[in-house]
N, C-alpha and C positions, 0 to 999 in steps of 0.2 A: 210565353206569349198568351195574352188574354183575348184571343180571337174566338168568336162564336163558332167558327168551323171546328175548333178543338174542344168543344163542349163547355166553354166558359160563359154561356149565356143563361141568365136566370131572370125570372119575372115573378112578381108577387100576385097572390090571389087572396081575397078576403071574403069570408062569408059570415053572416050573423044568423044563428038559429033563432027563429021567431019565438018558440016556446020557452027557451031557457035564456035567451039574449046573450049566449056565449059567442064571442067573436073568435073565429079560427083564421089564422094567418098561415099561408103556405108559400114556400118558395118552390118553384118548378124549374126544372132544367129544360134544355132545348128539346128533349124527347118527351116531356110531360111528366117525368118522374118527380116525386116529391122528396127532396133530400132533407127538408126541415119543416116542421109544423109546430106552431105555438097556439095554445088555446088561452084566451083571456076572459075571465068571468066578468059579469056585469058588476058595477059598483052598487053598493047598498044605498 
């Protein structure tokens, strides 16, 4: 069952570092833990 009560609730968070313009995308679970992170560099 994909019920949030059983820990199956995730949300995304995106930040962009001003100095490097690297975009970081994180998935967070219901407790705030980060099970997956991806960094995307800026285009040239």
